[in-house]
Structure formats: structure tokens, C-alpha cells
Kinemage of the C-alpha trace (Angstrom):
@kinemage 1
@onewidth
@group {chain A} dominant
@subgroup {mainchain}
@vectorlist {calphas} color= white
{ca met a 1} P 1.142 5.121 37.687
{ca val a 2} L -0.261 6.040 41.088
{ca ile a 3} L 0.092 3.681 44.054
{ca pro a 4} L -1.817 5.180 47.005
{ca glu a 5} L -0.311 4.775 50.467
{ca asp a 6} L -2.892 2.187 51.572
{ca val a 7} L -2.092 -0.076 48.611
{ca arg a 8} L 1.644 0.436 49.132
{ca ala a 9} L 1.233 -0.542 52.800
{ca glu a 10} L -0.459 -3.784 51.691
{ca leu a 11} L 2.471 -4.561 49.368
{ca val a 12} L 4.992 -4.008 52.161
{ca ala a 13} L 2.985 -6.038 54.681
{ca his a 14} L 2.643 -8.945 52.244
{ca ala a 15} L 6.369 -8.868 51.447
{ca glu a 16} L 7.183 -8.927 55.179
{ca arg a 17} L 4.839 -11.885 55.799
{ca glu a 18} L 6.318 -13.930 52.952
{ca ala a 19} L 10.000 -13.358 53.785
{ca pro a 20} L 12.353 -15.126 53.325
{ca asn a 21} L 10.606 -15.894 50.014
{ca glu a 22} L 9.514 -13.389 47.400
{ca ala a 23} L 5.912 -12.245 47.755
{ca cys a 24} L 3.759 -11.806 44.661
{ca gly a 25} L 0.301 -10.697 43.652
{ca leu a 26} L -1.740 -8.485 41.349
{ca val a 27} L -2.339 -4.765 41.571
{ca leu a 28} L -5.587 -3.725 39.912
{ca leu a 29} L -5.310 -0.382 38.133
{ca arg a 30} L -7.977 1.853 36.712
{ca asp a 31} L -6.826 4.845 34.647
{ca gly a 32} L -3.282 4.336 35.939
{ca arg a 33} L -4.273 4.391 39.624
{ca ala a 34} L -4.053 1.320 41.867
{ca glu a 35} L -7.459 0.582 43.353
{ca arg a 36} L -6.586 -2.617 45.165
{ca tyr a 37} L -4.054 -5.341 45.738
{ca glu a 38} L -4.811 -9.045 45.450
{ca pro a 39} L -2.099 -10.988 47.277
{ca gly a 40} L -1.023 -14.196 45.656
{ca arg a 41} L 1.062 -17.158 46.618
{ca asn a 42} L 4.567 -17.813 45.355
{ca gly a 43} L 4.273 -21.306 43.900
{ca ala a 44} L 8.063 -21.412 43.593
{ca ala a 45} L 8.446 -20.774 47.360
{ca ser a 46} L 11.759 -19.110 46.544
{ca pro a 47} L 13.725 -16.057 47.648
{ca tyr a 48} L 15.010 -15.670 44.061
{ca arg a 49} L 11.971 -16.000 41.783
{ca phe a 50} L 8.206 -16.167 41.865
{ca glu a 51} L 5.403 -18.140 40.258
{ca leu a 52} L 2.150 -16.291 40.878
{ca glu a 53} L -0.751 -18.417 42.113
{ca leu a 54} L -4.077 -16.930 43.203
{ca asp a 55} L -6.669 -18.452 45.526
{ca asp a 56} L -9.469 -16.646 43.687
{ca pro a 57} L -9.202 -17.366 39.945
{ca glu a 58} L -11.883 -14.738 39.253
{ca val a 59} L -9.218 -12.047 39.771
{ca trp a 60} L -7.760 -12.993 36.388
{ca phe a 61} L -10.993 -11.713 34.808
{ca ala a 62} L -10.786 -8.229 36.373
{ca glu a 63} L -9.772 -6.891 32.966
{ca asp a 64} L -13.338 -7.627 31.846
{ca asp a 65} L -14.435 -5.057 34.458
{ca gly a 66} L -12.099 -2.390 33.070
{ca tyr a 67} L -9.051 -2.988 35.258
{ca glu a 68} L -5.483 -3.196 34.044
{ca leu a 69} L -3.504 -5.914 35.808
{ca ala a 70} L -0.014 -5.202 37.101
{ca val a 71} L 2.100 -7.988 38.539
{ca phe a 72} L 3.872 -7.321 41.839
{ca his a 73} L 6.699 -9.106 43.567
{ca ser a 74} L 9.266 -8.373 46.219
{ca his a 75} L 13.027 -8.621 46.321
{ca leu a 76} L 14.387 -9.412 49.755
{ca ser a 77} L 17.652 -7.509 49.644
{ca ser a 78} L 18.309 -6.533 46.051
{ca pro a 79} L 17.202 -3.202 44.560
{ca ala a 80} L 13.717 -2.523 43.231
{ca arg a 81} L 14.627 -3.205 39.624
{ca pro a 82} L 14.209 -6.255 37.408
{ca ser a 83} L 16.764 -8.982 37.897
{ca arg a 84} L 18.076 -11.168 35.096
{ca thr a 85} L 15.633 -13.841 36.318
{ca asp a 86} L 12.745 -11.358 36.053
{ca val a 87} L 13.683 -10.478 32.472
{ca glu a 88} L 14.151 -14.111 31.435
{ca asn a 89} L 10.873 -15.252 33.047
{ca val a 90} L 8.611 -12.296 32.209
{ca gly a 91} L 6.261 -14.575 30.258
{ca leu a 92} L 2.700 -13.308 30.046
{ca trp a 93} L 3.705 -10.095 31.838
{ca ala a 94} L 5.719 -8.860 28.846
{ca gly a 95} L 4.790 -5.245 28.124
{ca arg a 96} L 2.535 -4.981 31.183
{ca pro a 97} L 3.171 -3.006 34.368
{ca tyr a 98} L 5.638 -4.867 36.573
{ca leu a 99} L 6.041 -3.633 40.167
{ca ile a 100} L 8.973 -4.514 42.397
{ca leu a 101} L 9.415 -3.702 46.087
{ca ser a 102} L 12.829 -3.960 47.720
{ca leu a 103} L 12.083 -5.189 51.219
{ca arg a 104} L 15.480 -4.016 52.440
{ca ser a 105} L 15.136 -0.369 51.317
{ca arg a 106} L 11.297 -0.208 51.022
{ca asp a 107} L 11.762 1.286 47.541
{ca leu a 108} L 8.933 0.555 45.103
{ca ala a 109} L 9.426 0.885 41.356
{ca ala a 110} L 7.438 0.073 38.214
{ca phe a 111} L 8.645 -1.137 34.834
{ca thr a 112} L 7.671 -2.766 31.608
{ca ile a 113} L 9.800 -5.611 30.307
{ca glu a 114} L 9.544 -6.624 26.680
{ca asp a 115} L 11.963 -8.392 24.335
{ca gly a 116} L 14.710 -8.051 26.957
{ca arg a 117} L 14.229 -4.272 27.217
{ca ile a 118} L 13.413 -2.707 30.576
{ca glu a 119} L 11.622 0.613 30.724
{ca glu a 120} L 10.948 2.344 34.021
{ca leu a 121} L 7.455 3.756 34.528
{ca pro a 122} L 6.830 6.922 36.549
{ca leu a 123} L 5.426 6.066 39.954
{ca thr a 124} L 3.747 8.384 42.460
{ca ser a 125} L 1.696 7.989 45.588
């Protein structure tokens, strides 16, 4: 998966704005490359978990235009890897790209989570 620097900068900026809560949103991928980021709102308003809400519900239909949707969220101080909460609450994101940014270290990582298994995805810029 390729996350260009401009998209990565948007992820970091959103995470900084939302602190002390987790930020969340959707990254729209085409052929494994992020084309844009759609910031969401954390309906849980929590530093420990997220519930993705979007102002523009049309974003959910981007798959109809050939995009793959990847969920993004930030961790304030923990590493850029899925927490137990992430694994337990993966829900409709099971098996899909799952991006996590550690705000503390600025590390960004990508995973899939399915049936309790976590698999890291290669990530480049």
C-alpha cells in the first residue's frame, strides 16, 4: 500500500486536531495507492476507541467508483499497531485495510484484522 506524503500529512494534521481523542476517517485507495483522505468524526469522543461517523454519507459509496476503502484512526501515545480494543471492535472492517498512526512517534502502519488475526501490510510513501 502506498500512502503519498500529502495524504500522510492530512492524517497527521487530523490526528493533531482531534487530540486528546482518537481521530478517524477513510482513506480511498485505487490500485493500492491512497488518492485521498476523508476525515471523519469520532462518535465515541474517546482517547481509547473510535466510532467512525462521516458528514458526507456519499463517501461510503466510493467503492462503486472503483475505490477500496481503508479505515484510519490514531493512537495518542501507544504504538501504531492494533490494540485489543481494535481487534475486538473491528466489525465491518474485518479483512480490510486498517491504518493506524501513533501520534507520539508519528509512525504509520497498515494491517488487516480478521478472526482475531492481525497481519501487517507493507506500507510505502
